[in-house]
C-alpha positions in Angstrom: 6.2 -16.9 -21.5 2.5 -17.7 -20.5 -0.3 -15.8 -21.2 -0.3 -13.5 -17.9 3.0 -12.7 -18.1 2.7 -11.7 -22.0 -1.0 -9.7 -20.6 1.3 -7.8 -17.9 4.0 -7.1 -20.0 1.7 -5.4 -22.6 0.1 -3.2 -20.1 3.4 -2.2 -19.2 4.3 -1.0 -22.2 1.0 0.9 -22.7 1.9 2.8 -19.3 5.7 3.2 -20.8 4.2 4.6 -23.8 1.4 6.5 -22.0 4.1 8.2 -19.9 6.5 8.6 -22.4 4.2 11.5 -24.3 4.2 13.7 -21.9 7.8 13.4 -21.1 8.5 13.9 -24.4 6.6 17.0 -24.5 7.9 18.2 -21.4 11.7 17.7 -23.2 10.2 19.6 -25.9 9.1 22.7 -24.0 12.1 22.7 -21.7 14.1 25.1 -23.4 11.3 28.0 -23.4 11.1 30.5 -20.7 7.1 30.2 -21.3 5.1 27.7 -18.6 1.7 27.7 -19.2 -0.6 25.2 -20.4 -1.4 25.9 -23.6 1.9 25.9 -24.7 2.3 22.1 -22.9 -0.9 21.5 -24.9 1.1 22.9 -28.1 3.8 20.5 -27.4 1.7 17.5 -26.8 0.2 18.1 -30.3 3.7 18.9 -31.6 4.7 15.4 -30.5 1.1 13.4 -31.9 -1.2 11.2 -31.3 0.9 8.5 -32.3 2.0 6.9 -28.7 -1.4 7.6 -27.5 -3.1 4.9 -29.6 0.1 2.8 -29.4 -0.8 2.9 -25.8 -4.3 2.1 -26.0 -3.7 -0.6 -28.3 -1.0 -2.3 -26.2 -3.4 -1.8 -23.4 -6.5 -3.4 -25.1 -4.1 -6.8 -26.3 -2.7 -6.7 -22.6 -6.5 -7.0 -21.7 -7.2 -9.8 -24.2 -4.2 -11.9 -23.2 -5.1 -11.8 -19.4 -8.9 -12.3 -20.1 -8.3 -15.6 -22.3 -5.6 -16.7 -19.5 -8.2 -16.5 -16.7 -10.6 -18.4 -19.2 -8.2 -21.2 -19.9 -7.3 -21.3 -16.3 -10.9 -21.5 -15.0 -11.8 -24.1 -17.5 -8.9 -26.5 -16.2 -10.1 -25.6 -13.1 -13.6 -27.1 -13.8 -11.8 -30.3 -15.3 -9.9 -31.0 -12.0 -12.7 -31.1 -9.7 -14.5 -33.7 -12.2 
């Protein structure tokens, strides 16, 4: 897998982890009859911030991979034009 593919994969994993946090909180709160913002925020606090942190880390790694893929591509392009 090249660097662009790895970068896109990490960004996809970040989006998945970010969405799973909200889906897990919704599943956690699905058994109750109370529908309010406070209850959903409490469910998010129960799930914890780990999925958010992992999604941010994965997103940053994906951006780094994409950045370096573009640098390598542009340096190859400059050598071809000489």
